N, C-alpha and C positions, 0 to 999 in steps of 0.2 A: 709296648716298652712306655709308649707316652705317658699314658694311664698310671703305670705304675711309678716314672720318675714324680708324676703329679702326687700321687700318695707318699710317695717317701719326704717328699716336700712337707706336705700336711703331717705326718709323722713328727718331722724334725722341728716344726711349728706348734704342735699340740701338746708332742708327751711330755715338755720340760713344765706346760703349764700349771699343772697341779702342785707341783714344788715350789714355783715361783709364786703361786698363791701361799703356800703352805708357810714358807721362809720367810717372806718380806711383807711390808706394810702397803696397803690401799698406795699411796706417792711412788713406792719404788717398782709395784706392779704398774702401774701408769705408765711409768718410763719406759718399761720393758717393752709394751707394746706399741707406743708410739715410735720407738726407735726402729721396731721391725716394719713396722708400718712403712718408713722410708724404703725397705725392698722395692716396692713397686717405682718410686721415684728415681731409682737406681736404674732401674729397669727401663725405665720412662728417656732416660741420656740417650739410650741408642734407638729408640723406636722400633720402626721394622726393619733397618739396618740389615740384622742376621737372615730375615728373610728373604732379601733383597739380594744380598752377596750369596747366600746359599743355591738361588737360582741360579745367579752366573757359575758359579762352581760348577753345579750338576750340565750348563751348558758346555763348558770347556769337557767338562768330564767326558761327555758323548762327542766330543770331537770338533764341535763349533768353534769358528772364530770371531765371532760376532756376539757380545754378552748383552747386546741389548735386543737382540731376537729370540723371543720365549720359544720359537717353533722351531725346537735342537732337532738337526741333521739335516735343514735345509741348505748350509754351508761347511757341513762336517767335512772332517779331512781325514786321509787314511781310514775312509770306510767306516767312520763313526768311533775310531779309538780316541784317548784323551789326547786333547791338546794340549801338550808337557809347558809348553812355552805359555801360553796364555794361563795355565795353572799355575807358574811359578811368579806371573806377574801380579796374578789374584792373591795368592800367599801374601806379596808383600805388601799389597794393598789393604789385605785383611790386617797383618801385623801393625801397621803403623795406625789405620782406622781405629782400631778398638783401644790402642796407648792413648792416644786424643781421646777418647772417650772416657776412659780411665781418667785421665789428668783433670775432664769437665768435670766428672763427677767429683773428683777430691775438692775442686776450687768453689764448686755452688755448694756442696754440703758443708764445708770448711766455713763458709760465709752465712748464705741465708738459711741453710739446714743447722747450722750451729744458734743463729739466732731463734728459729723456732723452738727446739728442743730445750730452750734460756729455761724458761719457766718451768717443765717438768724435771727439770734436772735439779735447779735450787729447791722446788716444793719436796723432792726425793729425800732429801737430807743427808744425800751420799757424797755430799763436796767432789773432790778429785777423782775420785772411783768411778763417778758418773760420767766425767767428763774423758775419763780413760775407755771405759767403756764405749762411748759414743766413738771415739778415734777409732778402735779396733774394729768397730761395724763401718766405718766408714774406709776406711784401708781393705778389709774383708770385701766390701761392694766393688772397690778398686779392680780389686783380684778377679772377682766373677766376670766385670767387664771386659778384663783383659784377654781371659780363657775362649770369651765369646769367639775369637779368631780360628782356635783349634777345632772348638766344636762346629761352627758354622764351614767350617773346610770338611770336617769328617762328614756331617750333614749332605752337604753337597756332593759328596763322592760315594753317598750310600749306604756309610756305616751308620744308620738312624739306631738299630737296635743297641750297636755299643755302644754308641753315646748316653742312649737314654739309662741304659743298664748302668754304667758307672756313675750318673747322676742319681739314680736308684740307691745303689750302695752308698755312697759318700754322704747322701743326706741323711740315710739311716743311719750311718756312723755318726751323723753331725748330734741325731735326736737321742742318743745311746752314750754318747758323750757329755751331752749336757744335762741328761738325768742322773750319772754317775758322779759327777762334780756334787750334786747335793750330797749323796751319800759320805763324800770323802769333805768336803770344804762348801758349805753353804755361803757364798760369795757370787754377788752380783756381775764383778769384772771377772771372773774364772767361767761363770756359767756364760758369760756373752762370748768369751774367747772363743770355747770350747764348741759352742753352735758353730762360729762361724770358721775355725782352723779348717773341718774338710775341703773347704773352698780350695786352699792352698793344694791339697793332697790331690782334688779334682784337677787342678791346673797344672801339675807333675804330670799326672797319666795322660792326659787330653794331649797337651804336646810330644810325649813319648808313643803315644799313638798314632798322632799326626804325621811324626818322622816317619814311622814304618811304614805309613800308607802315600809318600812320596812329597809331604811337607818339604819344599825345597824353595823359599821365597828370593825371586829374582833382584838382580844389584842393582840399586839405583839407579846407574847409567842405561841398565837394560827397562828402564820405565817409560823413557822418554816419547817412543810411539803409545804407549798404552793409552788409551780413553776411555780411562774408567772413572773419573771424577763427574765427565759431564753425563754419565748413565746412570751412577748411583747418587749424586747428591740431588739434585731436583725430587725426584720421590723420595731419598730417606729424608727430606727437611718438610716436606709434606705429611709424610707419614711421622713422623717425629714431632711435629706438630701436634697432629691429632692423638697422639699417644700420652704425648704430656698433658693436654688439655681432659684429657679421659680420664687420667688417673688424678688430675685436681679435683674431677667431681667427687667420683668414688673415694680416694683415701681422702682429700684435701679436709673433707669435713670434719674426719676426726681429730686431726692437725689442730684446725682451728678450734674445735671445742675443746682441745688441752690447752688452748689459752687463757681459759676462765673457767671452766668447768670444775665440777668437785672430783678431787681423786679417783673415788669410786666408779663414780659416773664415765669419767673419762677411761677406765681401764676397761670397765664393762663395755664402751661404743669401741672403741678400736680394737677389742678383742673381737666382736661381732663383724665388724670391717673385715679384719683380715682372713676372719672364718669364709666370707663370701667371696673374697678373693680365690681362695683356695677352693671354694664351690666351684668359682667361674672358670678357674682354669681347666677342673675336671669336666665341667659342662662341655667345653670348647674342644675338648681332646679327640671326640671322633671327627667332627668337622677337620681339626688338624690335619688327622691322619690320614684322611681322604681328600684334600687338596691337589695333591699329585694326580690322583686319577681324576679330578673334577678338571683339571685343567687339560687331561690328556682328551677328556670327552670333548672339550672346547677347541679343542685344536683338531681333531676329526669331525667337528660339528654334528656329533651324537649329542641332542637337545633334550630328547627325552630319556637318555639314558643318565644325563648329567642331571637333570632336576628330579628323578627317582632316587639317585644317589644322593643328592644335598638335603631331599627330604628326609630320606631313612636316617643320614649321620645328625641333622637336626633334632628328629624326633629322639632318637637316643641321648645326645646332650640335655636336651630339657627334661628327661625324663629321668636323667642323673641327677638335674638340679631339684625336681620336684621331689625326688626323695630325700635329699639334704635337707628339706624346709622343715619336715618334723623331727628327723632324724638328730640334728643338732641340739635342738633347746629338750628334748628327750632325753640324749644322751647326757648335757650337763644336769639335768635335773637328776638322775639316776646317780651318776657320779657324786654329786654332793649329799647322797645319802650316805655314802661310805668316806668320804673325805673328813678329815678332821678339820680343815678351814676351807667351805664353800668356794666354789669360783666364781668370780664376779661376771655378771654377764646381765645383757639390757632383759626388761620384761617380754612378756610374750605379744602383747600387742606391737611393742616397736618391733620386734623381731619379724611381726606378720608385715609391717608395714616396709620395712627394708627387703625382705623377700618380694612383694609385689614390685618395688622401684628397681630391685637388681634382677628380676626375671624379665622386667621391659627392656630391661637395658640390654641384656644377655638376647633376647630375641632381637632387637636391632642388631646387635653387633654381629649375630651370625650370618643375617642378610650382608653385614658390610663385608666382613670376609669372604663371603660367596661371591660378591661382585669383583672382590679384587683379584681372582683368578685372571681377571681379564690385562691386569697389570697398569688399570686405570685408579689412581690412588686419591680417593676423596675424604678420607679420613681429617685432614687440615679444615674440610668444610662443615663436615659432620659434626666433628668435637667442637670446633672455632664456635659455631652457631650454640649448642646446646649448651658449651659452658657460660656463654654471654647471657641465657637465658637464667642456667642456676643463679648465677651470681647477682644477676637483677631481681630474682625473684627472693632469694635470700636477703639481699639489701632491703628490698620493699618489707618483707615480712618481719625482718629482725631475729637474731639467734636469741630466743627465748627459751627454746627447749630442744632436746636433741632428736625429736620428732619434726621439727622443721626440717632439717636436712632432706631427709626420702621423701617426706610432699614436695619441696620446690624441686628435687631430681625428677620425682616420676610426672610433674605437668612439665618440666624444662623435652622430658625425653616424648611425652604425649603430643606437644605441640609442634617438634621439626625433626630428633633423630631419626623415631621409629617409623613416622611416616617416608621420610626423604629414604633410608636406609631401602625399606619394601618396595617403594616404587621404583628404586634401580635395580632390584632383581626380575621384580615386574615386567621393565621395559626392555631389560637386554634379555633376559633368557626365557619372556613369559612364563615367568613362576607363577602361577596363577591362585587368587585370593582362596581359593576352595581350599587349595592343598593345606593352607591355615588349620582348619578346622580337622587334619590329620595327624598333623604333627606339633600343635600349639596350645589347640583348645585341651584336648586331653592331660598332657601334663599340667596345664594352669589349675583345668578344676582338680585335679588329685590332690596338690598342693594346696588348694583351698578347702578343702574338704577335711586335709590332715588337720589343718590350722583349727578349723572348728570343733574337731573331736580332742584334740588338746587341751582346748578352752574349755570344753565341757568336763575332762576331767580332772 
């Protein structure tokens, strides 16, 4: 169901694109993609908080009285039945934490975000309507952050399929509603509103579902003895800082380019970056789905089984990525044969360069995610150094074209991110270099050959 949820998000993003391209001029199309690029930065506000808190809810659900103990069951109560007192405290903490995150997002988006989108809004010529669309998007992302409280609670209690199914349904509804709006009234503000409206529906349904499954936040007076802040925030701050810097490298290049690039180029580049974001989520889905089993193997000391499972899911993820590398440009080419107004997209050479950079990033990220099952958070180190290298290289080279961004990203990844992440799993899990030939070399080779074939055609 995780893959279904990601595919539904991809549908919500991709399905309206031909209509956006057909009904709007290039500056307006560029604004559409630049605004949607900020979805990643809204997610960066919460960083790894959902993952950390989901594990804590899982511990309490298994009867643990200690949220910092990842070996669930050692101090379990009542034979492993749910610790309702701790679940109530966690529900209160979840509610407050994600409301604070939503307010932080509004503050950041209303100030820095508005400054960033100012030029694309001015160039679009939409006037007040563009600012209204931006405000709708900011509010919708605040709703998305708020509903993480209920989603995290439900995921921690084991209702993974239910949450992902609901996400898939609402994102599909989002895409269909947006498409429908173009047949009724081709309007930028209306399309952006309908694209985000299902998030409100998701919030209501998740809240109802959580209440049915025991969501009952403790009172403030009952939180005095809860030692949650000291367990959550050190890890959350390290992970959150890393996530923000990671998104800055991946998506920040599109936002930076939007400040001076031509509208057609900005739209094509931002579209490509968002596509890679979707492909990256799909590629990580097998690994994310296997994290509970990997953690279980780690707790039992079953290193051989653990590494075999990690190798298997990494292969699946990279094969998904390798398949997308030729399918996306081929799909755009075929679509443009039939669409009255062609989709704005980067040329094949830039796409190939972006594919190499993002494949390298995904390879390193998989090892970092795998290492994180130990609860040792290193994202702030890896992404901090990588971001510094990327920005330094960018400053030295200068922003002369779109090609500069993936080149600088690839060099930065090769200098530190990938070697550091790879050594972590090598030392901690004895995940040998020879395994790379089994799960990484084959997808990389397939992706490279497919691009060569496309170029020849």
